[in-house]
N, C-alpha and C positions, 0 to 999 in steps of 0.2 A: 159705721160698725154697728151690727145688729145688738140690741140691748144695751147701748151705751148709756142712754138715759136712765136706766134702772140699775146700773152697775157703777162704772167708773164715774160717771157725771154725778151720781147721787152721793158718792164719797167726797167729790170736789165741792158739791154744795154743802154737805155737812161740814166740812173743814171750814170753808168760807163763812158759814152761819156762826159756827162756834168760836171763831177767831174774831170776826167783825162785830158782831152783835155787842159783846162787852165793851169793846174800844168805842163804838159809837154811842152806847148808853152813858159813857163817861163824858161825852162831849155836850155841849149847849143843843137841846133838842130843837130849839127854834131856828137853828141855822140851816139856811135853805139847801145847802150841799149835803147835809147829814139826813135830813128828813126823807127825801125819796129813797135813799138806799136802805135805810132802816125800815121803812114801809115795805119795800120790796122784799127784804128778808123775813120780815113778820108774815107776809102773805105766803112766802115759799115754806115757812116752818111747818104748817099742817101737813104738806105733801111729803116733807122729809119724815115726819112722824108716821105717816100712813104707809110709806114705801120701804123704810129701813128694815123692817123685820124680814123682808124677802131676801136680804142679803145674807141672812143667817138662818137657812132652813133647818140645819141640824139641831139636835137635842143635847148635844154635847155641853159639858160644864164651860168650856171656853167660849162657845158660840152664845150661850146664854148670858154669860158674864159680860161678854163684850157688847152684845146687843143692849142689855140692860144699862150698861155704863153710857153707851152712846145716848139711848132714849132719855135717860135721867138728865144728861146735860142739855138736850133739846128741850125737855119740859121745864128745867130750871129758867132757861132763857125765855121760854114762853110765858112762865109767871112774871119775869121782869118785864116783858114786853106788855103783857096784860095790864100790870100796875101803871105803866105808862100810857095806857089807853090805846095802844097800837094793835091789839087783837084781843080775841076773847081767849080765855084759858081753855086749852084743849083737854078733853077727857084723858084720863091716865090710862096708859096702854096696858093691856093684859100681858104683854110680852116681857114686862119687867119683873125683877124678883120682888118679893113681897116687901122687903125693907124699904126699897126705893119707892115702891107704890105707896106704902104708908107714909113715907116722908112727904111725897108730893100731895097726898090727900090732906094731911095736916096743914101744909102750906097753903092749900086751897080753901080749906075751911077758916084758917086765920085771916086770909085776904077777905073772905066773905064777911066775917065778923068785923074787921076793921072798916070795911065800907059801911056796914050797917051802923057801926058806932059813930063814923063821920057824919052819916045822914041824921042821926039823932042829935048830935051836938051841933049841927049847922044851922 
């Protein structure tokens, strides 16, 4: 099917990522069965963040709200994966509403501050 990887498959990947990552992060990360899947999902997350806005080309309120909500969920997971050392925190998307962008920027600044503080106290 033409365009499947940029439409239906993208939504399936989004659902898999947003359901599996929180469950896997609750598990013992040293478990051999969990680490490869978590790494695969972490490696796929930037692609989702990059391609997801194409699913909502309209400027309508519903499209913007839906896209922002989906991107916010992915950025939240990226932050958790970043803290776990599984990926670098991606840049905050311009496709998100300002409130969500501000929240993510605050989280990123707090993570950087915490890392700097740990470096000083270590």
